[in-house]
Structures are given as C-alpha cells and as structure tokens.
C-alpha positions as a Markdown table, in Angstrom:
| # | Residue | x | y | z |
|---|---|---|---|---|
| 1 | Met | 5.1 | 17.3 | -14.7 |
| 2 | Thr | 1.5 | 15.7 | -14.6 |
| 3 | Ala | 0.6 | 13.0 | -11.8 |
| 4 | Leu | -2.2 | 10.7 | -11.8 |
| 5 | Ile | -3.0 | 9.0 | -8.6 |
| 6 | Ile | -5.4 | 6.0 | -9.4 |
| 7 | Gly | -7.4 | 5.6 | -5.8 |
| 8 | Gly | -6.7 | 9.2 | -4.7 |
| 9 | Ser | -9.6 | 9.5 | -2.0 |
| 10 | Gly | -7.9 | 6.3 | -0.3 |
| 11 | Phe | -5.9 | 6.3 | 3.0 |
| 12 | Leu | -2.5 | 6.3 | 1.0 |
| 13 | Gly | -4.1 | 7.6 | -2.2 |
| 14 | Ala | -4.9 | 11.1 | -0.1 |
| 15 | Glu | -1.3 | 11.1 | 0.9 |
| 16 | Leu | -0.2 | 10.9 | -2.4 |
| 17 | Val | -2.2 | 13.2 | -3.8 |
| 18 | Arg | -1.4 | 15.7 | -1.0 |
| 19 | Arg | 2.7 | 15.5 | -2.0 |
| 20 | Ala | 2.0 | 15.3 | -5.5 |
| 21 | Val | 0.3 | 18.9 | -5.4 |
| 22 | Ala | 2.8 | 20.0 | -2.7 |
| 23 | Ala | 5.8 | 19.1 | -5.2 |
| 24 | Gly | 4.2 | 21.3 | -7.7 |
| 25 | Asn | 3.0 | 18.6 | -10.1 |
| 26 | Ala | -0.3 | 19.3 | -12.1 |
| 27 | Thr | -2.3 | 16.3 | -10.3 |
| 28 | Ala | -5.2 | 14.4 | -11.2 |
| 29 | Ala | -7.0 | 11.6 | -9.2 |
| 30 | Thr | -9.4 | 8.8 | -9.4 |
| 31 | Phe | -12.0 | 7.8 | -7.0 |
| 32 | Ala | -14.5 | 5.1 | -6.7 |
| 33 | Thr | -17.2 | 6.2 | -4.6 |
| 34 | Gly | -16.6 | 10.0 | -3.9 |
| 35 | Pro | -13.8 | 12.8 | -4.7 |
| 36 | Gly | -11.1 | 14.0 | -1.8 |
| 37 | Ser | -10.7 | 17.3 | -0.7 |
| 38 | Val | -7.4 | 18.4 | -1.7 |
| 39 | Pro | -7.7 | 21.7 | -3.7 |
| 40 | Gly | -6.3 | 22.3 | -7.0 |
| 41 | Val | -6.8 | 18.4 | -8.2 |
| 42 | Ala | -8.9 | 17.2 | -11.3 |
| 43 | Trp | -11.3 | 14.2 | -9.8 |
| 44 | His | -12.1 | 11.5 | -12.3 |
| 45 | Ala | -14.7 | 9.0 | -11.2 |
| 46 | Leu | -13.2 | 5.2 | -12.3 |
| 47 | Asp | -14.0 | 1.5 | -11.8 |
| 48 | Leu | -11.3 | -0.4 | -12.9 |
| 49 | Arg | -13.3 | -3.1 | -14.1 |
| 50 | Asp | -14.2 | -0.7 | -17.2 |
| 51 | Pro | -11.4 | -1.4 | -19.5 |
| 52 | Glu | -12.8 | 1.9 | -21.9 |
| 53 | Arg | -13.2 | 4.1 | -18.9 |
| 54 | Val | -9.6 | 3.2 | -17.8 |
| 55 | Glu | -8.4 | 4.3 | -21.3 |
| 56 | Ala | -10.6 | 7.4 | -21.4 |
| 57 | Val | -9.1 | 8.8 | -18.0 |
| 58 | Val | -5.7 | 7.9 | -19.1 |
| 59 | Ala | -5.6 | 9.3 | -22.7 |
| 60 | Glu | -7.5 | 12.5 | -20.9 |
| 61 | Val | -5.1 | 13.2 | -18.1 |
| 62 | Gly | -2.1 | 12.5 | -20.1 |
| 63 | Pro | 0.2 | 11.9 | -17.2 |
| 64 | Arg | 3.9 | 11.8 | -16.6 |
| 65 | Phe | 3.5 | 9.1 | -14.3 |
| 66 | Val | 0.5 | 6.9 | -13.0 |
| 67 | Val | 0.8 | 5.3 | -9.3 |
| 68 | Asn | -2.0 | 2.7 | -8.4 |
| 69 | Ala | -2.7 | 2.9 | -5.0 |
| 70 | Thr | -6.2 | 1.2 | -5.1 |
| 71 | Ser | -7.0 | -1.9 | -2.7 |
| 72 | Gly | -10.0 | -4.1 | -4.2 |
| 73 | Glu | -9.4 | -6.6 | -1.2 |
| 74 | Ser | -10.2 | -10.0 | -2.7 |
| 75 | Asp | -12.7 | -9.0 | -5.7 |
| 76 | Trp | -10.5 | -10.6 | -8.5 |
| 77 | Ala | -12.0 | -8.4 | -11.0 |
| 78 | Val | -10.8 | -5.1 | -9.2 |
| 79 | Thr | -7.2 | -6.3 | -7.3 |
| 80 | Ala | -6.0 | -8.9 | -10.0 |
| 81 | Glu | -7.5 | -7.5 | -13.8 |
| 82 | Gly | -7.9 | -4.0 | -12.9 |
| 83 | Pro | -4.3 | -3.0 | -12.6 |
| 84 | Val | -3.4 | -4.9 | -15.8 |
| 85 | Arg | -6.0 | -2.9 | -17.7 |
| 86 | Leu | -4.1 | 0.3 | -16.1 |
| 87 | Ala | -0.9 | -0.9 | -17.2 |
| 88 | Met | -1.8 | -1.4 | -20.3 |
| 89 | Ala | -3.6 | 2.1 | -20.7 |
| 90 | Ala | -0.4 | 3.6 | -19.3 |
| 91 | Ala | 1.9 | 1.5 | -21.7 |
| 92 | Lys | 0.0 | 2.8 | -24.4 |
| 93 | His | 0.2 | 6.4 | -23.7 |
| 94 | Gly | 3.9 | 6.2 | -22.6 |
| 95 | Cys | 3.5 | 6.8 | -18.9 |
| 96 | Arg | 5.5 | 5.5 | -16.2 |
| 97 | Leu | 3.5 | 3.6 | -13.8 |
| 98 | Val | 4.0 | 2.5 | -10.2 |
| 99 | His | 1.6 | -0.4 | -9.3 |
| 100 | Val | 1.2 | -0.6 | -5.2 |
| 101 | Ser | 1.6 | -4.4 | -4.1 |
| 102 | Ser | 1.6 | -6.3 | -0.6 |
| 103 | Asp | 3.3 | -8.5 | 1.4 |
| 104 | Ala | 0.1 | -10.7 | 1.2 |
| 105 | Val | 1.6 | -12.2 | -1.9 |
| 106 | Phe | 3.9 | -14.1 | 0.2 |
| 107 | Ser | 2.8 | -17.2 | 2.5 |
| 108 | Gly | 5.8 | -16.8 | 5.3 |
| 109 | Thr | 7.5 | -20.0 | 4.8 |
| 110 | Arg | 10.8 | -18.3 | 4.5 |
| 111 | Val | 10.1 | -15.3 | 7.0 |
| 112 | His | 12.9 | -13.0 | 5.1 |
| 113 | Tyr | 11.6 | -12.1 | 1.6 |
| 114 | Asp | 13.8 | -9.6 | -0.6 |
| 115 | Glu | 12.8 | -8.8 | -4.1 |
| 116 | Ser | 13.9 | -11.8 | -5.9 |
| 117 | Cys | 11.3 | -14.2 | -4.0 |
| 118 | Pro | 8.6 | -15.2 | -6.2 |
| 119 | Pro | 5.1 | -15.2 | -4.6 |
| 120 | Asp | 3.4 | -17.9 | -3.2 |
| 121 | Pro | 0.2 | -16.3 | -1.7 |
| 122 | Val | -1.9 | -18.6 | 0.8 |
| 123 | Thr | -5.1 | -16.0 | 0.7 |
| 124 | Pro | -7.6 | -14.9 | -2.2 |
| 125 | Tyr | -6.2 | -11.1 | -1.8 |
| 126 | Gly | -2.7 | -12.6 | -2.1 |
| 127 | Ala | -3.5 | -14.4 | -4.9 |
| 128 | Ala | -5.3 | -11.6 | -6.6 |
| 129 | Lys | -2.1 | -9.3 | -5.9 |
| 130 | Ala | 0.4 | -11.6 | -7.4 |
| 131 | Ala | -1.7 | -12.1 | -10.6 |
| 132 | Ala | -1.6 | -8.3 | -10.8 |
| 133 | Glu | 1.9 | -8.2 | -10.5 |
| 134 | Thr | 2.5 | -10.7 | -13.2 |
| 135 | Gly | -0.2 | -9.2 | -15.4 |
| 136 | Val | 1.6 | -5.4 | -14.6 |
| 137 | Arg | 5.2 | -6.4 | -15.7 |
| 138 | Leu | 3.8 | -8.8 | -18.6 |
| 139 | Val | 2.2 | -5.6 | -20.4 |
| 140 | His | 4.0 | -2.7 | -19.3 |
| 141 | Pro | 7.8 | -3.9 | -18.9 |
| 142 | Asp | 8.8 | -0.5 | -17.3 |
| 143 | Ala | 6.6 | -0.4 | -14.6 |
| 144 | Val | 7.8 | -0.7 | -10.9 |
| 145 | Val | 6.0 | -3.0 | -8.9 |
| 146 | Ala | 6.4 | -1.9 | -5.3 |
| 147 | Arg | 5.1 | -4.1 | -2.5 |
| 148 | Thr | 4.7 | -2.8 | 0.9 |
| 149 | Ser | 3.4 | -3.9 | 4.5 |
| 150 | Leu | 0.8 | -2.5 | 6.9 |
| 151 | Ile | 0.4 | 1.1 | 6.4 |
| 152 | Ile | 0.1 | 3.4 | 9.7 |
| 153 | Gly | -0.8 | 6.7 | 9.9 |
| 154 | Asp | -3.8 | 8.6 | 12.1 |
| 155 | Arg | -7.2 | 6.7 | 12.4 |
| 156 | Arg | -7.7 | 6.9 | 8.8 |
| 157 | Ser | -5.8 | 3.8 | 8.9 |
| 158 | Ala | -7.6 | 0.5 | 9.2 |
| 159 | His | -5.0 | -1.0 | 11.5 |
| 160 | Val | -5.0 | 2.2 | 13.8 |
| 161 | Arg | -8.9 | 2.4 | 14.1 |
| 162 | Leu | -8.6 | -1.3 | 15.0 |
| 163 | Val | -6.7 | -0.7 | 18.1 |
| 164 | His | -8.9 | 2.4 | 19.0 |
| 165 | Asp | -12.0 | 0.1 | 18.7 |
| 166 | Leu | -10.5 | -2.6 | 20.6 |
| 167 | Val | -9.8 | -0.5 | 23.4 |
| 168 | Ala | -13.0 | 1.1 | 23.6 |
| 169 | Gly | -14.8 | -2.0 | 23.3 |
| 170 | Thr | -16.7 | -1.6 | 20.3 |
| 171 | Arg | -15.0 | -4.3 | 18.3 |
| 172 | Asn | -14.3 | -8.2 | 19.2 |
| 173 | Gly | -11.2 | -9.4 | 17.8 |
| 174 | Ala | -7.6 | -9.6 | 19.3 |
| 175 | Leu | -4.2 | -8.7 | 18.0 |
| 176 | Phe | -2.2 | -11.7 | 17.3 |
| 177 | Thr | 1.4 | -11.9 | 18.8 |
| 178 | Asp | 2.7 | -14.5 | 16.2 |
| 179 | Asp | 1.7 | -12.5 | 13.0 |
| 180 | Ile | 5.0 | -10.5 | 12.6 |
| 181 | Arg | 5.1 | -7.7 | 10.0 |
| 182 | Cys | 7.1 | -4.6 | 8.8 |
| 183 | Pro | 4.7 | -2.0 | 9.0 |
| 184 | Val | 5.5 | 1.8 | 7.0 |
| 185 | His | 4.2 | 5.2 | 7.8 |
| 186 | Val | 2.1 | 6.4 | 5.0 |
| 187 | Thr | 4.1 | 9.6 | 4.8 |
| 188 | Asp | 7.0 | 7.7 | 4.2 |
| 189 | Leu | 5.7 | 5.8 | 1.7 |
| 190 | Ala | 4.1 | 8.1 | -0.1 |
| 191 | Ala | 7.3 | 9.8 | -0.4 |
| 192 | Ala | 8.8 | 6.8 | -1.8 |
| 193 | Leu | 6.4 | 5.6 | -3.9 |
| 194 | Leu | 6.8 | 9.2 | -5.9 |
| 195 | Glu | 10.6 | 9.3 | -5.9 |
| 196 | Leu | 10.3 | 6.0 | -7.7 |
| 197 | Ala | 7.4 | 7.5 | -10.3 |
| 198 | Ala | 9.7 | 10.6 | -10.9 |
| 199 | Gly | 12.8 | 8.1 | -11.5 |
| 200 | Asn | 13.8 | 5.8 | -13.9 |
| 201 | Ala | 13.6 | 2.5 | -11.9 |
| 202 | Asn | 11.7 | -0.5 | -13.0 |
| 203 | Gly | 10.9 | -3.9 | -11.7 |
| 204 | Val | 9.9 | -5.2 | -8.1 |
| 205 | His | 11.2 | -2.7 | -5.0 |
| 206 | His | 9.9 | -3.5 | -1.3 |
| 207 | Leu | 9.1 | -0.5 | 0.5 |
| 208 | Ser | 8.5 | -1.4 | 4.3 |
| 209 | Gly | 9.7 | -0.1 | 7.6 |
| 210 | Ala | 12.7 | -1.2 | 8.9 |
| 211 | Asp | 11.3 | -2.9 | 12.2 |
| 212 | Ala | 9.4 | -6.2 | 12.4 |
| 213 | Val | 6.7 | -6.3 | 14.9 |
| 214 | Ser | 3.7 | -8.2 | 16.0 |
| 215 | Arg | 0.6 | -6.9 | 15.3 |
| 216 | His | 0.2 | -7.0 | 18.9 |
| 217 | Glu | 3.3 | -5.0 | 19.7 |
| 218 | Leu | 2.2 | -2.6 | 16.7 |
| 219 | Gly | -1.2 | -2.1 | 18.7 |
| 220 | Val | 0.6 | -1.4 | 21.7 |
| 221 | Leu | 2.9 | 1.1 | 20.0 |
| 222 | Val | -0.2 | 2.8 | 18.7 |
| 223 | Ala | -1.8 | 3.1 | 21.9 |
| 224 | Gly | 1.2 | 4.5 | 23.7 |
| 225 | Arg | 1.0 | 7.0 | 20.7 |
| 226 | Asp | -2.4 | 8.4 | 20.8 |
| 227 | Gly | -2.9 | 8.0 | 24.8 |
| 228 | Leu | -5.2 | 5.0 | 25.2 |
| 229 | Asp | -4.9 | 2.2 | 27.8 |
| 230 | Ala | -2.7 | -0.9 | 25.8 |
| 231 | Ser | -3.6 | -2.9 | 28.9 |
| 232 | Arg | -7.1 | -3.4 | 27.1 |
| 233 | Leu | -5.8 | -4.6 | 24.1 |
| 234 | Pro | -7.0 | -8.6 | 23.8 |
| 235 | Ala | -3.9 | -10.8 | 22.6 |
| 236 | Gly | -4.0 | -13.9 | 20.5 |
| 237 | Leu | -2.5 | -16.3 | 18.3 |
| 238 | Arg | -3.1 | -16.5 | 14.4 |
| 239 | Ala | -1.6 | -20.2 | 14.5 |
| 240 | Thr | -4.7 | -21.4 | 16.7 |
| 241 | Ser | -7.4 | -18.8 | 15.5 |
| 242 | Gly | -8.6 | -20.8 | 12.2 |
| 243 | Leu | -8.1 | -17.5 | 10.3 |
| 244 | Pro | -6.0 | -17.8 | 7.0 |
| 245 | Gly | -3.0 | -15.5 | 6.3 |
| 246 | Ala | 0.7 | -15.9 | 6.6 |
| 247 | Leu | 2.1 | -15.7 | 10.2 |
| 248 | Asp | 5.7 | -14.2 | 9.6 |
| 249 | Val | 6.3 | -12.1 | 6.5 |
| 250 | Arg | 9.5 | -9.7 | 6.8 |
| 251 | Leu | 9.9 | -7.8 | 3.5 |
| 252 | Asp | 13.6 | -7.1 | 3.3 |
| 253 | Ser | 13.9 | -3.6 | 1.6 |
| 254 | Arg | 17.6 | -2.7 | 2.0 |
| 255 | Ala | 18.4 | -3.2 | -1.9 |
| 256 | Thr | 15.7 | -0.6 | -2.6 |
| 257 | Arg | 16.5 | 1.7 | 0.5 |
| 258 | Arg | 20.0 | 1.8 | -0.6 |
| 259 | Asp | 18.7 | 4.0 | -3.9 |
| 260 | Leu | 16.2 | 6.1 | -2.2 |
| 261 | Arg | 16.5 | 9.4 | -0.4 |
| 262 | Thr | 13.3 | 8.9 | 1.5 |
| 263 | Val | 14.1 | 7.2 | 4.7 |
| 264 | Leu | 11.6 | 4.4 | 5.7 |
| 265 | Arg | 11.3 | 4.6 | 9.3 |
| 266 | Gly | 10.4 | 1.5 | 11.7 |
| 267 | Ala | 7.5 | 1.4 | 13.7 |
| 268 | Arg | 9.5 | 1.9 | 17.1 |
| 269 | Gln | 10.7 | 5.0 | 15.7 |
| 270 | Phe | 7.6 | 6.5 | 14.3 |
| 271 | Leu | 5.2 | 5.5 | 16.8 |
| 272 | Ala | 7.5 | 6.7 | 19.3 |
| 273 | Thr | 5.6 | 8.9 | 22.3 |
| 274 | Gly | 5.7 | 12.3 | 20.8 |
| 275 | Ala | 6.9 | 11.5 | 17.5 |
C-alpha cells in the first residue's frame, strides 16, 4: 500500500511519514521548503497553488491514500483552494483522501461541537479551513475531513515552543485562561489519521483529546513535563485582549472514538510528569 503525505516535513506530517514507513507502507511525501529526514521516503516539492504540479505528483506516486497535513495559515490560495485541487486529483486517480481540518472553523458560540455542527468561523484562517472542507467534500464525496485541535508533542510543536519562550523571557505575550480547547498529542493524532486513511470511513470526523483545558493550564502542564518554572508563565484573558478568535471550542470526538482502535488521550494524561 502506497501512502502520500502532503506536508510531510511539518510537525504533524513528519509523524505521519514516520508511522506510515514503520507500518510497512511505501511512502511518498511532499514539502514546501525542504524535504524531511525520514529514510526510505520519496520526497516531492509541491506548491498547492499549482494545479498542474498537484496533478503530476498524485499521478506519479499513484497512492492508495493521501493525507493532507499542510497548513498555510490564512493564505486563502494555500489553505482554502489548495486542498480542493488536491481532492480533485485524488478523486481522478481513485485515491482515498484524509483532509486535516481544525476547530478554528467554529466560533465558540455553542462551546461543544460534534461532527454534525456546521462551521461558523470568526477568523480568516477559520474561514479558509471551512471553505476547504466544503470544497473537498464536494469534489471528493468519499473523502474524510478530520477536524482536530491544538497539536502537542516536543518543541517542534508551536504551542510547546511558546511555553519555553515565555518562561525564558524571549517572547512577549500571555497564555489565556478563558481560551479553552481539547489538545491532542501528535502521535495519537497521526495514528488516528492513518487508521482512518486505511479504512472505509468518509465524511467529517473529530480527532481531539479527551480533556478541555485553557491555554494557560496547557502551558502549566507543558512546563511541568519539561521541568520549567510554570510561575513564569504570564496569564491573560482573550476576551479583553482585542485579539480575534473563538474563546471556548470543545470538539466532541466521542462518535469517532467509538470506531477507532487508536486512543486519543487527554492533555492531563499525556503531559503528566514522566509520561
């Protein structure tokens, strides 16, 4: 079975590549700025804004499944339009597709969101991710759209790096006590995505950790795991910060979890000291 990981040199993508190779899959992966370091992988430069290149890579690799783990932030051409180009190519060549989306598609008005909840984004990034979901499902009806939350692991995680920088005093800012999410560990997320890719599921699936925590509590947990002084982490309120974004978004993953062998641990478990 051949796997194609889009964005394979990124934080999540690298874990997907590593696990796909370890599972015995012939694995190809794409990169935007430079290839990853996992041996035995066929690396392809790819700009999702280039439809001819997207088509060429999918045709050359001929994968059984594609997992799109790219992130173009609020760049509409990359984040909204790129995944649709990829989905069109995957559908044309008969490939399964798992498209990774985000809890940023929600406003936080409902707080608890299961797979049936329609997107109502409040940021440009959320709007781009929501548009990609719609386009992907339109052109590739058998695709999986996998929404997730804050992805945690080692210092390759942007959220973990932020904690280290705040403790060290090398970055300004605060961790909000009113900004609630359900973080997931990168190894759990990658395993779940590959399980979905290898199966027959389609439609929207939520892949988040079991614990709803504030960004400040998450920072304290990371500091505890990494031996940092959590008292140096500045706290704040998003509601009074003037920064855009939803406050409380809790992905309800229970329906998806029931069908997965992979366990999606909560942050309090996977960041426990010594875990």
